[in-house]
N, C-alpha and C positions, 0 to 999 in steps of 0.2 A: 504493500499499499504506500503510495507516494505521500510524503509529508513536506509541506512548505515551511521553510525555516529561514530566519535572518539571524545572523551572528554578529553580535555587538560586543566587542571586547575592549576593555580599558587596561592598558599596561603602564607600568612605571619603568622607563628605560633610563639607565644611568651609564655614564662614562667614567673613566678614572678621574679622581679629583685633580683639579688643575691649580688651584690657588687656596692656600690656607690663610684665613684672617686671624689676627691676634686679638682684636677687640671682641669682647664678650657681648653677645646680643641677647636681649630678652626676646621671647616669642609672644608677641602681643599683636592684636588688631587695634590700630589707632587710625580711624577713618574719619573722613569729612565728606559730606554730601555737597556738591556744587550744583546750584540751581540756575535756571534762567528766569526765575520769578523773584522779585524783591532782592535782586542782586545784580549789580552792573558788571561783575567781574568778567563774565564770558564775552562781553561785547566790546572788549578792548584787549588787544594782544599783549600790550605792556602790562596790563593789570593781571593777566594770567601768569606772566612770568614772575611778577612781584609776589602774587599769592603763593605760588608753588615754592619760591624761595623761603617766604615766611613760614609756611607750614612745615616744610622739611627741617628748617632750623629749629623748630620747636617739637620735633619728635614724631610728627605724623608720618605714617608709612604707607597709607593707601588712600586714593581719591576716588570718589564715586561721582563722576560727572553725568548730568542728565544728557540723554541723547534721543528721547522720545517723549514729546510733550504737546498736547493739543493737536494731534494728528499731523505734527511736523517733526522732522528730525533735526538735531543739532549737529549733524554731520552730513556730508554730501552723500545722498542716497539715490542711486540709479533705480532702485526698486520703486521708491515713492515717485520719482520723476516719471517713470514709464506708466505706473498705474493711476496716478493722481495729478500729475503735472506739477508737482512741487518738490524740488530737489532738496531744499534745506529751509529752515526758518528764514522768513523774509528779511529780517535785519542782516543776518549773515550773508544772504544772497546779495543784498545791496553793497555790502562791504567787500564782497569777493573773498570771504574767509571761510575756513573750516575750523571751528573752535575746538572740536575734539582732537584733530591732528595737532593743533597748536598746544593744547593742554598735555597731550601725551609726551611731546618733546620736552616740555618744561618739567613735568613731573619725573620722567625717566632721567633727565639731566641731573635731578636731585636725588635719584635712587629711590623714588616712591613708585609703588605699583598703581596701576589704573584699571579700574573695573567699571565700565559703562553702565549707567543706571537707566533702565527702560521705565521711566517714572509712570507714564500714563497707562501702560499695560493694555488691558482690555477696555479701558475707558475711551469712548469716542470723542468726547468733548466736554467742556465745563460751561453750563449756562446757555447752551444752544440747543433748543428743543427740536431743531431739524436734524440734529446728530452730526452736522458738519459734513465735510467732504466724504468721510468714510461711509456713513449711513446713506447719504444721498445717493452715492454711487452704488451702494449694496444694501438696499432696505431689508433684505433677508438677514442681515447681520444684527439687527436691532434686538436688544434684550427686552422682553416683555413680561409684564406682571400677569396675575391671574384674570384681570379684566382685558387682557390683550393690548394694554397701553405701553407705548414706548415712554418710559417714566424716568425721572431723575431721582437720585439718592444723594443727599448732601450737595446738590448742585451739579452732579456729574450724570451725563447720559452715557450708557454703557453699550458696548457690543455684547453679543451673546458668546461668552468664553467657551461654551461647549461646542460651538459650531466649527466644523473642521476648516472652513475657509478663514475664519478669524484666527484660529490657532496657527494656520499656515502663514498668515500675514506676520504675526509676531515671531514665529520661528524663523522666517525668511529675513526679517530685519535683524534679528540677532546673528544669524549666520553671515549676513552682509558685513556687519561690524567686525566679526571674527576674521572674515576673509580679507578685509581691506585695511585693517589697523592692527598694529603690534600691541595688543592689550594683554591684561593679566587675568581676566575673568569677565563675567557678566552678571547683572543683578536685576531681579524683579522685586517688587514691593507689595503694598497693600492693594494693588490693582493688577498684579501679575504673579502667579495665576490667581484670579479672583473674579467674582461676579456677585452682585447683590443677591442676597437669599430670596428677595421677592421675585427674582427673575427665573426663567426657565419654562415659561408658558408659551413660547413661540412654537410655531408649527413643527420645526425641525426637532426640537427637544422633546415635544410631546410625543411625536411618532417614535423617537428613539426610546423613550421610556416605555411606551406601549409594547414595542418589539421585545423588550426584556421583561415584561410583566404580564404576559399572556393577554395583551390587548387592554389591560386596565389603564385608565387615565391617571396622571399625577394627582395627588391629594390637593384639594382646594387650599388647605392651610400650608403656607409656604414654609413654616417652621416644623412641620411634621418631621420627626426624627429620621425615618427611613428615607424620605424624600430629600432631606437636607444632606444626609450622608451619601446618597446616590449621586447627587451633583457634585459634592465635594470630592468623591472618588474620581469622577471624571476629570476634574481639575488636577488632582494628584497624578492621574495617569498621564495627563499632558506634561506636567512637570517632569515625570520620569522620562518621557520621550525627549523633552528638551535637554535634560541632564545628559542623557546618552549621546545625543547629537553633538553637544558641545564637547564631550570628552572624545568623541570620534575625531573631531577636528584637531584637538590638541588636548591630551590628557592632563596637561599642566595648568589649564585654565580653571579658575575657581568658579563655581556656581554659588552665587550668593543670593539670599532672599531676605527681605525685610517686611514680613507680614505685620498685620495689626496684632494687638495683644490678644492672646488666646484666653478664653474661648469666645470673646467678642468677635475674633477673626472668623471662627467657624459659623457662628450664629448669624452674623451679618453679611459676611462676604465669602462663605464657603471655603475658607483657607484652614486646612487641617494640619497645622504645624507639626504636632507629634507624628502624624502619619508620614509626613515628608521626611522627618528624621529617621523613623524606623525603617523606611524604605531606602535610605541612603540616596536620596535625591537632591541633597543640598550639602555643600561643603562648609558654608558659614551661614549663620542665621542671626538676623539683627531684629528681633521683635521690637516694635515701636512702643517702648515704655514711656508714653507721654501722659502723665497725670493731668487732670483738668487744672489742679492747682499746682503751680510751678514750684514745689517745695521739695527739699531732699527727703523729707519724711514720707510724702506721697510717692515719690520715686521708689523709696525703699519698699513700700507696700506692694507696688507692682513687681518689683524684683522678687520679693518673697513668693508671690503667686507664680513666678516663672520657674524658680529653682527650689523653693521649700522655705519653711519658716525660719530656719536657723542655718548658719554656716555649717556646711558638711551634711546637712539633713536632706531628705527626699521629700516628695509631696508636691513639687511643682510639675508643670506639664513638660518641662525639658528635663529628662531623666539624667542621672549622673554620667551614664556612658556617652551621652551627647553633649555634656557640659563644655567640653573643649572646643565645640563648634560655635559657641555662644558669644556674641559681643553685642550687648543691647544697643538699640537705637536711643539716643538721648537728645532731647529737645533743648537747644540752648537759645533759640530765637523763634518767635512766632509774630509775624507782622512787625510791629514796632516794640514789642515786648521782648526784652533781653533777660535771660536768666543770669543772675549774678555769678561772677567767678567763684565766690565762696560756695555757693550752692552747688555748682558744677563739680568743684573739688570734692565736696562731701559725697556727691553721687559716685564719682570715680572711686573714692575710698570704700563705699558700700560694695561696689563691684569687687574690689580686691579682697574685702573681708569675706566674701561669698566664693572666692576662688575663681572669679571671672577675669581673665586676662585680656581685656580689651573692650572698646566701645566705638560707636560711630556717631558723629555729631551732626545734627540737623540744625543749621546749615552753615556754610562758610561764613557768612556775614556776622554770625554770632562769635566766631573766633577772633575777629578783629574789633568787637565792641569794647567799650570802656578803655579806649586808648591802647588797644591790643593787649589788654591785661590778661585775658583768659588764656590765650595760647602761650603767652610768655610765661605765665605762672605754671601751666601744665609742662612746658618744656623744662622748667627749673625744678619741678618736683617729680611727678609720676613718670614723665617721659625723658628724664635726664639720660637714661641709658638708651643707646640705639636699639632698634627692634626689627626683627623680620616677622613676616606673617607666619602663623601656625600652618600646618599642612605642607610646608616647604621642606620638611625633614631635614632641618639644619642647613639648608642651602639659601644663599643670597640670590634671589631671582633678578633683582635690579641693582647692580653695582652702579654708583654715581658715574656719569659720563667721563670720559677722557677728553680734556680740553687743552689745547695749546694756543696761547695768545701770540700775537704777531711779534712781540719783543721777548718771548720766552727762549731759554736755551734750547737748542735744536732747530730753531728757525733760522734759515740762512737767506741772505738777500744779496743780489747783485744789481749793479746799476744804482739809479737815484730813486730813493723813497723818501717822501716828506712826511715827518711826524705831524699829525693834526690832533688837536684837542677840542672839545666842545666850544661852541660860540666863537666864531660863526660856523665852525666845521661840525659835521654831524657826530654825535656821541657814539663811540664804539663800545665794544665789550670791555668792561673795566675802564671806561672813559675814553681812551684814545684809540687811534687807528693810524694807518699809514696810507698815503696817496701816491700813486704812481702814474705817470703820463703815458697814454697810449703811444705805441711805436717807439718808446724810449729804449727798448732792449732790457728793461729791468725785469727781474724775476724775484719771486719769494717762494721758498720751499719749506714745507712743514714736515719735520721728521718727528714721528710719534712712537711712544712706547705702547704697542698694542698688547693688551693684557692676556688675551686668550685666542686660541684658534677658533674663529667664529665668523659669522656674518654680522656686519655692522651697518647701521645707518649713519651716513657721513653728512655733516652740516657745516655750513659756513655762516658766520655772523655778518649781517649786512647793516652797517650804520646808516642812519637816515635822519635828515633834518629838512624841514619844509622849505628853509631859506637857501639850501645849497644843492641837495640832491637832484631836484628836477632840472637844474641848469648845469650842474658841474660833474655829474657821475655818469658812467657808462650804462647803457642799456644792455650790454652784452658782456658782463664781467665773466671771463673764462676761467673755470676751475677744472683742473685735471686731477683726477683721483686715480692713483696707481694701486694695482692689486696683482695677485699671482707673482709675488716676489718682484714686483716692478715690471714684469713682462707685458702686462696688459694695462690699459687705462680707459677711463671713462671721462669724457669732456661734457660739462654742463655750463650753460651760460645763464647769468641771473641779471635781471633788470634792476640795477641799483637805484634807479629813480622812483620805483613804484613804492608807495607808502605801505602796501600790503606785504612787501617783501622785507620790511625792517625786522631785525632780530635773526633768529636762527632759520635758515632755509636749507632744505634737503638738496644735496648735490650728488649723492650716489648711494647705492646699496650694494655692498661688495663683501666678498669673503677675504679675510686677512689672517695671515699666520701670526702667532705671538712673537713678539720681539720688536727691537727698535728699527724703524724703516721709514722711508720717504712715502708719504701718503698723499699729500695735496701740494699742488704747485699752481701759481698764477704767473703767466707770462704776458707782459704788456704788449709785446708784439702780436699777440693773438686777438687784441681788441680791434674791432672793425668799424667803430663809429667815431674814433679820434678823440674820445672823452676819457678823462682819468678814471682809474679804478681805485676803490677803497679796499685795503687788505686788513683783515681783522682776524678774530679767532676762528679756529676750526675745531670740530667736536666729533668724537665717535660714541655711539650709543649701541650697546649690544642688542642685536635683533633677535628677540626670543622667538618670534614666529618662525624663523628659519634655523635658529640654533637653540631648540628647546632643551637639549640634553647637556649643555655645558654646565658642569658642576662647579660651584664656588662655595665650598664648605666654610662654615663659620662656627666659632665657639658659641654655644648658647648656655643659658642659665637654667635650662629645663631640668627637672628632676628625672630620674629614671622612670618613675611612674607616669609622668606627663609625656615623656618620650614614647612610652609604650602605647599611649592612646593614639599617636600618630602613625605608628608602624604596625604592620601585620604581626599579631602575636601568636597565631596558630593556623593550621590548615582547617578550613571549615567549609561546609556546604550549607547554605542558608535556605530557609523556607522560601517557597515560590511566592511572587506577589504579582497580581492578585491570586488568591486561592480560596474558593473555587474560581475558575476562570472560563472565559468564552470569547474568542477562541485562542487568545494569546496570554501568556504570562512571562514573567522574568525570573531567571534563575541566577543567583549570585554565589560565587565561591571566592575564597581567599587563600593565598599561598604565603608562607613565610619567606620563601626563596624560589628562584626559577626552578620549574620542574615540569615533567611531562605529565599531561592530564588527558584522561578519557572521561567524557561526560555523555552518558547514554540515557535513553528513556525506554521503559518497558511497560507493556500492559500487564494486567493481573494474571494472564496466563504465562508470563515470562517471556513473551516474544518481544524482541527489540523492534521499536518503531521509529527511533531517530538516534542519530549520533550528533551531538551538539558541539563537542570539542574533541579533537584528536591530535594533540601536538604539544609543544613546549609553551608554557606561559610563564611570564615574569612574576616577581613578588608583588603582592598587592591584591586589591579587590578586582574582580572581573564579573562581568555580567553578560548573559546571553538571553536572547528572545526565543521562546518556544512557541510555535504556531501549530495548534491542533486542529486546524480547519478540516483536514482530511480524515480525522479520527472520530470514533463514536464516543458518546458520552460515557463517563466512568472514571474509576480510579486509575492512576498511572504512578509508576515509581521512577525516579530519576536517580542515577548511581554515578558517583564520581570515584575514580580510581587514580591515585597518584602516590609515588614513592612507597609502594607496598601498603598503603592504607586504602580503605574502602569506606565511603560514606553514602548513605541512601536517605531520601526523603520522599514523601508522597504528595500528589496533587490531584485535584478533582476537576475534570472537564465536564461542564454542564451546558448543554445546548438547548 
């Protein structure tokens, strides 16, 4: 009997360590959300650079920038352009900018990870009863209540998160960002995956429910427990598909979720956070512990509901075995209301008392309130020690960039270069830059200490000033980037008169071998418009999308018990999810070390009906999809054999 199966396997692949760091790192999540609402930061390239410098200097190690808000992207999206005629949020389109690309450069320059935040998720719009461009183009996507109305909840009009076309839209947007940007993970929140519990009475969902309930219609009461959980499970299954699809693209990407506080999240928005964690569908979770009263005491009450009444106790909805994934979302600013630095410090202290090593702050503008006092005091106290994210297994994913300025040792010049400083000359990186005349025969060569054998994104710093660049700079600044031991090169020209090109501009993406070598050169004789060129700093940023397996081990302050939570502790075959199932379910297994694995499925007569895995798999957690479409209803046994050990579990197919 033929069986249709899809195999989805996540592996952790490592190479030999390349660099050992002497600094001891904490393993903590220190995150900040960056919004496009009530914050001007994203709308100015210089502000992004200043913000990333400020946050990194005060110990922040991960940034969550908004990329999906009000049916617009905050990055250049071919998908949205093709389907809806809008490539990027209008302000950024008029500026000719891509704020996500700019923020990634500045954050990675400072050694911080970037996890794009799909803020609006399954919400179509806010305050627009037409549903905006998404619903107008696809009315079948509208979420509807028991009266058949397209309704709003807290001002938001929603898409039906159970509709496959809606799920495909969000899945495609997430894949687009992964494919086009060198990021460190993705994040959903209280709108992804989510849907108002009042919804689910649209034609598609009603028919789906009937097909799984012998023709019975959904209950009229939207809070009916079985109806609530049926819809929540559909969203959980979507999260599982999303998780697997992200790991298939890059197993090192973190899947982060920031749901509402449980069980409000389940009752109001069908978000079943404990089920997500039990199913291993999330790497980091940041429940929004936002009390109505912005006090430390109210925050502590929310924290107790999350993890238990006392430090080290149980009873919260996040069990001890998942505690290492927790970094609560903490509100530090709402509108014009700013939570005091003293209150925030007390909230962080509560987290540490309860064994929680990390938090994420909503949102950036609160970090700079009160004369920058909050971030400064966090940097001086809780965040004085540098930190890497958990789940990196003692590896530094984002080393700070390698930067060589135009006057640094290793930079050689021939011919005539004029030193220029701000006013009236454009300000360069660290203030000054050099100017060379076109056709003068002058050259400048940047020799750099390349830290690892890896792919690098190469950038040049373009100084800019409104009074000088439009009239005195070249539009074709020629940068030659050498690679393959200097045998090959890439030439990129930059318009140094364009305002949008100020700051760091990409000039190449190349593979470089570790060691000191000539990387970038500017030749004034290559300038074709007779205008002078400004030479400034150049920079290398490790490209993790192309070099995911470069290991940079660091010393950490983790205890052995904490390390054990991050690393596989045993060989195990886990229960299938869902179980019972129809027609697909997921089977997970974990390995302490690389080993040969056979994973097979049998019916109750002992006949083998499927082989899911037959080969070597690496250390870590793995997952396969079993499709029982061609099988009869009944009990099945799945069996894993590895290293002389045999494990079995049962699962029930119900059609």
